[in-house]
C-alpha positions as CSV (number, residue, x, y, z in Angstrom):
1,M,3.3,-13.8,0.4
2,T,5.9,-15.1,2.5
3,D,5.6,-18.6,0.6
4,H,5.6,-16.8,-2.6
5,L,9.0,-14.9,-1.6
6,V,10.6,-18.2,-0.4
7,N,9.7,-19.9,-3.8
8,L,11.0,-16.4,-5.8
9,L,14.5,-16.8,-3.8
10,A,14.6,-20.8,-4.6
11,R,14.4,-19.9,-8.4
12,R,16.6,-16.9,-8.5
13,F,19.3,-18.5,-6.3
14,S,21.3,-21.7,-5.8
15,W,22.7,-22.0,-2.2
16,P,25.9,-23.6,-1.4
17,P,26.1,-26.7,0.4
18,G,26.9,-26.5,4.0
19,S,25.1,-23.0,4.5
20,G,22.2,-21.4,5.8
21,V,19.8,-19.0,4.7
22,L,16.9,-17.0,6.1
23,L,14.4,-14.8,4.9
24,A,14.4,-11.6,7.2
25,G,13.4,-8.1,8.2
26,S,10.4,-6.6,7.9
27,T,8.9,-9.3,5.5
28,A,9.3,-12.3,7.7
29,E,8.4,-10.4,10.7
30,G,5.0,-9.2,8.9
31,V,5.3,-5.7,9.0
32,A,6.6,-4.9,5.3
33,M,4.9,-2.2,3.6
34,R,4.6,-1.8,-0.3
35,G,7.9,-1.7,-1.7
36,S,9.8,-2.9,1.2
37,N,13.2,-4.7,0.4
38,V,13.2,-8.5,0.5
39,N,16.3,-9.0,3.1
40,V,18.1,-12.4,2.9
41,L,20.8,-13.5,5.4
42,V,23.2,-16.2,4.1
43,I,25.3,-17.8,7.0
44,D,28.5,-20.2,6.5
45,A,28.9,-19.8,3.0
46,P,32.5,-21.1,1.6
47,A,34.8,-18.2,1.1
48,D,35.1,-18.2,-2.3
49,W,31.1,-18.1,-3.0
50,T,29.4,-15.3,-4.5
51,P,25.6,-15.1,-5.5
52,P,24.9,-14.8,-9.1
53,A,25.5,-12.0,-11.2
54,D,22.8,-12.5,-13.7
55,G,19.5,-10.4,-14.4
56,P,18.8,-7.0,-15.7
57,R,21.3,-5.5,-13.6
58,Q,24.6,-6.4,-11.8
59,P,24.2,-6.6,-8.1
60,V,25.8,-3.7,-6.2
61,L,28.5,-4.9,-3.8
62,R,28.5,-2.5,-0.8
63,P,31.1,-3.1,1.7
64,M,29.7,-3.9,5.4
65,S,31.4,-4.6,9.0
66,L,29.4,-7.7,9.2
67,A,28.7,-8.8,5.6
68,R,29.1,-8.6,1.9
69,N,26.2,-7.1,0.8
70,Y,24.5,-7.6,-2.7
71,L,21.5,-5.4,-3.8
72,Y,19.3,-6.9,-6.6
73,E,17.1,-4.2,-8.1
74,D,14.7,-6.7,-9.2
75,D,10.9,-6.6,-8.4
76,P,10.8,-6.9,-5.5
77,V,14.2,-5.3,-4.6
78,I,16.3,-8.5,-3.0
79,T,19.2,-7.4,-0.5
80,L,21.3,-10.3,0.1
81,D,23.9,-10.2,3.1
82,V,26.5,-12.9,3.2
83,L,27.8,-13.0,6.4
84,R,31.4,-12.9,7.3
85,P,32.6,-15.9,9.3
86,E,35.1,-14.0,11.4
87,R,32.8,-11.3,12.5
88,M,30.0,-14.1,13.1
89,A,32.5,-15.6,15.5
90,D,33.4,-12.5,17.2
91,L,29.8,-11.5,17.6
92,A,29.0,-14.8,19.2
93,G,31.7,-14.3,21.8
94,L,29.9,-10.7,22.4
95,A,26.4,-12.1,22.1
96,E,26.8,-15.0,24.5
97,G,27.1,-12.5,27.5
98,M,23.6,-11.5,26.7
99,S,22.4,-14.4,28.9
100,R,23.8,-12.7,31.9
101,I,20.5,-10.8,32.0
102,R,19.0,-13.5,34.0
103,D,21.3,-13.0,36.7
104,P,19.9,-9.7,38.4
105,L,23.4,-9.3,40.8
106,T,24.9,-8.6,37.3
107,P,26.4,-4.7,36.8
108,D,25.4,-2.8,33.8
109,L,28.5,-2.6,32.8
110,E,29.3,-6.3,32.3
111,L,26.4,-6.6,30.0
112,P,27.8,-6.6,26.3
113,V,27.4,-3.4,24.3
114,L,25.7,-4.0,21.1
115,D,25.5,-1.6,18.3
116,I,22.6,-0.9,15.6
117,L,24.0,-3.3,13.0
118,E,24.9,-6.3,15.5
119,I,21.2,-5.8,17.3
120,R,19.7,-6.0,13.3
121,L,21.9,-9.2,12.6
122,L,21.0,-10.8,15.9
123,A,17.2,-9.9,15.6
124,R,17.1,-11.4,12.1
125,L,19.0,-14.6,12.7
126,R,16.6,-15.1,15.6
127,S,13.1,-14.1,13.6
128,G,14.2,-15.0,10.1
129,R,12.4,-17.9,8.3
130,I,14.7,-20.5,7.2
131,V,14.8,-21.4,3.7
132,H,18.1,-23.6,3.4
133,G,20.2,-25.3,6.0
134,D,18.0,-25.9,9.0
135,R,20.7,-27.1,11.0
136,V,23.2,-24.3,10.3
137,V,20.9,-21.7,11.2
138,A,19.6,-23.5,14.6
139,G,23.5,-24.0,15.5
140,W,23.9,-20.5,15.3
141,R,20.9,-19.3,16.7
142,E,21.9,-21.3,19.8
143,R,25.7,-20.5,19.8
144,M,24.3,-16.6,19.9
145,R,22.1,-17.3,23.1
146,L,19.3,-15.7,21.2
147,R,16.8,-17.3,23.4
148,W,17.9,-14.0,25.8
149,L,18.0,-11.3,23.1
150,P,14.4,-9.9,23.8
151,A,15.0,-10.1,27.5
152,F,18.4,-8.4,27.1
153,H,17.0,-5.8,24.7
154,C,14.0,-5.1,27.0
155,A,16.0,-4.3,30.0
156,T,18.9,-2.3,28.1
157,T,16.4,-0.3,26.4
158,Y,14.4,0.5,29.2
159,L,17.5,1.6,31.4
160,T,18.4,3.8,28.2
161,A,14.9,5.3,28.4
162,E,15.5,6.4,31.9
163,H,18.8,7.9,31.0
164,F,17.1,9.9,28.5
165,H,14.0,10.7,30.6
166,R,16.5,12.1,33.5
167,K,18.5,13.9,30.7
168,A,15.1,15.7,29.2
169,M,14.3,16.8,33.1
170,T,17.8,18.3,33.2
171,A,17.6,20.0,29.8
172,H,14.0,21.4,30.9
173,A,15.3,22.8,34.1
174,D,18.1,24.4,32.5
175,G,15.9,26.2,29.8
176,L,16.5,24.1,26.9
177,P,13.3,23.3,25.6
178,L,14.5,21.8,22.1
179,D,16.9,19.7,23.8
180,A,14.2,18.4,26.3
181,S,11.9,17.6,23.7
182,V,14.3,15.5,21.7
183,L,15.3,13.6,24.7
184,L,12.0,13.1,25.9
185,R,10.8,11.6,22.6
186,L,13.8,9.3,22.7
187,A,12.6,8.3,26.1
188,V,9.4,7.5,25.1
189,E,10.5,5.7,21.8
190,H,13.0,3.6,23.8
191,L,10.3,2.7,26.3
192,L,8.4,1.5,23.4
193,I,11.1,-0.6,22.2
194,S,11.4,-2.1,25.7
195,A,7.6,-3.0,25.7
196,L,7.8,-4.6,22.2
197,A,11.0,-6.8,23.4
198,A,9.1,-8.0,26.0
199,D,6.4,-9.5,23.6
200,G,9.1,-10.9,21.4
201,R,9.6,-7.9,18.8
202,V,13.4,-7.1,18.9
203,L,13.8,-3.5,16.9
204,H,17.0,-2.1,16.3
205,E,16.0,1.4,15.0
206,V,12.5,3.3,15.2
207,K,11.8,2.6,11.4
208,N,8.9,0.0,12.2
209,L,7.8,1.0,15.4
210,G,4.7,2.3,14.6
211,R,3.8,-1.0,12.6
212,N,5.0,-3.2,15.3
213,V,3.2,-1.1,18.1
214,A,-0.1,-1.7,16.1
215,A,0.7,-5.5,15.4
216,A,1.5,-5.7,19.1
217,R,-1.8,-4.0,20.0
218,S,-3.8,-6.3,17.8
219,A,-2.3,-9.6,19.1
220,G,-5.3,-10.0,21.7
221,A,-3.8,-9.8,25.0
222,R,-4.3,-6.4,26.9
223,S,-1.5,-3.9,26.0
224,P,0.6,-2.0,28.6
225,R,-0.7,1.7,28.6
226,L,2.6,2.7,26.9
227,L,1.3,0.8,24.1
228,R,-2.2,2.0,24.3
229,E,-1.2,5.7,24.4
230,A,1.9,5.6,22.1
231,E,0.7,8.1,19.7
232,D,-0.6,10.6,22.3
233,L,2.8,10.0,24.3
234,L,5.0,10.9,21.1
235,G,3.0,14.0,20.2
236,R,3.3,15.2,23.8
237,T,7.1,15.0,23.5
238,A,7.1,18.1,21.1
239,K,6.7,20.2,24.3
240,A,8.3,19.2,27.4
241,E,6.2,20.0,30.3
242,P,5.9,18.8,33.6
243,E,2.2,16.8,33.0
244,T,4.3,15.2,30.3
245,F,7.2,14.0,32.4
246,A,4.6,12.7,34.9
247,L,2.7,10.9,32.2
248,I,5.6,9.2,30.8
249,E,6.6,8.2,34.3
250,E,3.1,6.7,35.0
251,C,3.4,4.5,31.7
252,S,7.0,3.4,32.3
253,A,6.0,2.4,36.0
254,D,3.0,0.7,34.4
255,L,5.1,-1.1,31.9
256,L,7.6,-2.5,34.7
257,H,4.7,-3.9,36.6
258,R,3.5,-5.8,33.6
259,L,6.7,-7.2,32.4
260,P,6.6,-10.2,34.8
261,S,3.5,-11.2,32.9
262,T,5.3,-12.1,29.9
263,A,7.7,-14.7,29.0
264,H,10.7,-12.2,27.8
265,G,9.7,-9.6,30.1
266,R,10.0,-11.6,33.4
267,P,13.7,-12.1,33.7
268,A,14.4,-8.2,32.4
269,A,12.0,-7.2,35.2
270,A,14.2,-8.9,37.7
271,Y,16.9,-7.6,36.4
272,L,15.4,-4.2,36.5
273,D,14.5,-4.7,40.0
274,G,18.0,-6.0,40.9
275,R,19.4,-2.8,39.7
276,V,17.0,-0.9,41.9
277,H,18.0,-2.7,45.1
278,A,22.1,-2.4,43.7
279,A,21.5,1.4,43.5
280,Q,20.0,1.4,47.0
281,G,22.8,-0.5,48.6
282,E,20.8,-3.7,49.4
């Protein structure tokens, strides 16, 4: 399917010299559903370059903070993000700080804060399939320090999950069951995203969470308890109870124990261990 789409894009578009182009999103990651859009990133295109406007309908230009976005309502639907060079440079300066995850003594507040769109772009740039301009894409991948993205995302989403778990316990103690259940679900979702990042799968949202969990479980290696019991855990969060809090803590501890056995989880585990020692004043 991916080869077919690469050929389709080659027939549909003429890429400008000096640019880099990637097939990205759920299609490149192998978790697309029937009807999923085909996501394409265009990097380092000349400022005056715009994609062709031919076809059954005119492309829809939608303003975005990181890119000029064109929508082609073909079959399949193609979304084309032409990345803004000035924002790419700004993001590179921010993303470079992800490499500090390898130092367990780095305070949490000194790690970069990346929003959803920025994580999405970095993940697509990292995992997308190059269809044009190999050197351009490779240069940006190195400049963004993308080899540290999974470990960074693994550690930071684990910390976020712990935060939501503590907030859920407080809401439960204060007699706020709806708040507690929502916060508990957020805790489980972030733990799952953390586990997937250790496996090299970087998610910026939960839309594809189930498909990525299923793909990780079928990859061959024994999955953490968290992934094996994902459906049950998410179902239990509908009603926050002491048994549910305890089960999530057990799964969280199991995940932390397993992180060092993965390439991306190893630096994340070392960083998280460093945060524990820092909190204890060691």
